[in-house]
N, C-alpha and C positions, 0 to 999 in steps of 0.2 A: 463492683466497687463502689461504696457511697461515700461521697465526700460531705464532711461534716464540719469542716473549720475553713475559713479562708486560707490558711497556709497550705492547707491540703489542695484547693483549688488551684492556688498559684504554682503549688509543685506540678500538680497535673497539667496546666496550662503550659508551663515549660518544657514538660517532657512531651508534649504533643507539638510544639513548636520545633523541637528538635527532630522528631519523628518526621515532620513536613518537610524540612530541611533535607533529612536525608532522601525521602521518596523523590522531591525535586532534582536532587542529585541523579538518583538513577532513572528518573525518568528522561533527563538531560542526555546520559549516557546512551539509553535505547534509542532516542530521536536521532543521535548523530552516529549510529552503529554502521558499519561496512554492510552493503547488501550482498556480498559474495559475487561480485561481477554483475550483476544484474543493473542496468544502468535505470535511472528515475525517467519518467517519461520527459525527455528533452527533444530539442528539435531534431537530432536525428531519429531518435526513435519514434517520434510521430510521423516523420517523414517515410521511414520503414514500414509502418503500422498503416498509414495511409495507401501506400503502395499495394498492400496486402489486400485491403480493403476494395480497392477498384479492382482488382483482379479476381477477389471472390465474390464481389457483385456480379462481375462480367460472365460468370458462370463456371470459371477455372477450380477444379478440385484442389484439396491442400497439396496431396502428391504432385500434382501438375506445378502449383506455386514452387513446392520445395524443389523439384527437378530443376527449375531454372537457376539453382544453386545460390540465390540471394539470402536467404534465410535457412536456418534448419529446422525440420520437423518439429522440434518441441517448440521453437520459437513461434512457429505456424498455429500450432494448437494454441499457445498463449495468447496469441492476437485473435484466433478465434474465439477463444474464451471471453477475452475483454470485448471483441465485437458484439457478442451475444448479450453479455451485461450491459452494454450500452443499449443495445435494442430493447432490450428488456425494461429498462429505465425508461426509454422512450417512450414505449407503448402505453406505459402506466400514467403516464403524465398527459397521454392524449383523451 
């Protein structure tokens, strides 16, 4: 669509401003959504994750860590994935 007049340009600007407002509202809804029980990386999460890292780096297997009963197998693998991502990022920066 080619704009030929000032009135058309002003109309299009108004339409785009309305679209931006709608997208900002939608973006805010997505930002504030519930993550279905998964907690953000708060103090308790970091504490549990750090305990996992200490055990994993000391040579314990995932199943040995899980068998202790403090975290589930799925959580252990989630922590392992996060751990590997952090390690990969650290290696790139060196």
